[in-house]
N, C-alpha and C positions, 0 to 999 in steps of 0.2 A: 201508328204504334198503339197497341192495346193498352187499356188502363192498367192491367196486371203488370205488363212490362214496364210501364212508367213508374208504378209503385216500387217494383224491384229495383229499377234504376235509381230512384230516390233513396232507397234503403242502402244500396251500395255506396252512393255518394255520401250519405250521412255517416256510414261506418268509416269510410276513408277520412272524412273530416274529423271524426272523433279520434281516430288513430293519429292523425297528424297533430291534433291539438295535444294529445297525450305525449307524443314524442317531443313536441315543442316545450311542454312543461317540464320534461325531464332533461332537456339538453343543458340548461344552465346549471342545475345541481350536479349533473354528470361532469360538466366542465370544471366545476369547482373541485369535485372529488379527484379528478385526474390531476388538476393543478397541485392539490395537496400531496398526492403520491409523488409527483415529479419533484416537488420541493424537498420532500423527505429523502428521496433517494439521492438527490443532489447534495444534501447536507451530510448524511451519514454514509453515503455510498463509498467514498474514497477509503474511509477507515475499515468498512466491512470488506471491501475489495482487498485491502492490504493484509488483514488478519484472517479473513474467511473467504478466500477467492471462489470456492465452489458454491457457497451459499449466495455470494454476490451475483454470480452468473445466473443462478436460478431466479433471483429477484429481478434481474434485468430482463429475463425472458418473460416474466409475468407482467412487468411494466410495459414491455413492447406489445404484449397481447392486449393489455388494457387500452393502450393507445389505438390499436387496430380496431377494437370494438367501438371506440368512440368515433373514429373516422368512418366506420360503416353505419353510424347512426344507431348502434345498439346501446342506447343510453341505460336501459334497464340493466344490462349486463355489467356496465361500468359501475352503476350504483350498487349492484350486488357484490361485486368483487373488490371494489376499492377499499372498503373498511378493513377487510381481512388482510389485504396486501399492505395497507398502511400500518396496521398493527404489527405485521411480521417485519416490516422494514425497521420500525422503531425498536422491536425486540432484539433483532440482530444487531442494531446499532449499539444497544446497551451491552450485549455480549462482547462485541468488538472493542468497546471502550474498556471493559474489564480485562480482556486479553492484552490490550495495550498497556494498561496499568501494571499487570503482572510482568510483562516483558521489560518495561522500564525499570521495575524493581530489580529484576535479574541482572540487567545490564549495568545498573548503578552499582551493584555489588562487584561486577567484573572490572569496572573502570579503575579502581585503585591498583589492581594487579597489573593492568596495562601501563599505567603511568609509572609504576615502579620498575617494570622490566624493559620497556621500549627504549628509553634514553640510554640505558646501559648497553643494550644490544647495538644501537646505532653507533655509540662511541667505540665499542669493541671491533665492529666490522670496519668502520672507517679507519681505525688505527691499523688494522691488518692491511687495508688497501694502501695506506700511506707507506707502510714498510715495503710492500711488494712493488710499489711504484718506483722505489729507489733500488730495487734488486731485480734486474732483468732475468737473471738465471732462475730464481725462484718463481718469478712472475710467469715465466714460460711454461711452468708446470700446472698453472691454473688458468681459468678464463677470467682474467682481470677486467677486460672491457664489459663483459656481461655483468659482473659484480658492480662495476661503476654505474652502468645503466640502471640497474635495479635500485641502487642507493640514491640515484638522482631523483627518483620518484618518491622516496621515503620522506624526505623533508617536507614536500608539499602535502603529502597525506597526513603526516603527523601534525603539521600546522592546522590543517583542516579539522582534525580530530580535536585539537585543543580549543580552537575557536568555537566549534559546535558545543563542546562541553561547557565553555564559559557562557554560551547562549542558552544553556539548559536543554539542549537537544542531545540527550544521551544516546539515542538510537543512531543518529548520524555520526556522533563522536566515536562510538564503539565500532561501527562498521568501517570507518576510515582507519581507526587504530589497528583493527585486525587485518585490513588490507596492507597497511604499512608493515605489520609483522610478517605477512607473506612475502613481501618484497625483501625484507631483511633476511629471511630464511633462504630465499633464492640467491641472494648475494653471497651468503655464507657458504651455500652449497657450491657456487661457482668458484669460491676460494678454497674449497675443501677445508673449511674452518668450522670448528665446533663452537657454537654460541655459549656464552657463560650462562649458568643456571641463575634464574632470577632470585632475588632475595625474597623470602616469604613475607607476605604482608599480613598483619593481624586481621582477623575477620571483623567486619563492621559490627558494632554493638546494636542489638535489637531492643 
């Protein structure tokens, strides 16, 4: 082998060694950066997904891309992209938190109206079912079994709503209460019964 070829060979080997050393020096910080991103998306991700699903999907795609870059050994790309991605995750987490707070405030204002109207509606529909259960002639004109089936679910839903409210989970409480309202309305429709108008409740003081 000529001296020139040997020198070129040494040059290539040295360059490769330098590149490997550079990659090695970047692997650990890139790993830490990826870990920080993964931890952040795991912490705020569920809330972002609930209140901002489109933005969450975009974040997840970027996290997946970052992991792919790390797996390919492109640590420089990881170190370049991770800070911006981490900042965006934290920013969207703050926005999602604000959205949740606003939603909770809105639902908290709705809850007194639900607690005022649902028990009366339950009592009215159940009273109508009791009357029809003793009058086969009138019962034949409506779908009594369907009404009874709907009302059988109302008690469970309303209990769930009240338990969630006691626990401070107004989102679950309101969702269960509104589902109960839907079942009550379905029962009333099966009975061809008009639900009583709820008594107006005073607006909460601010």
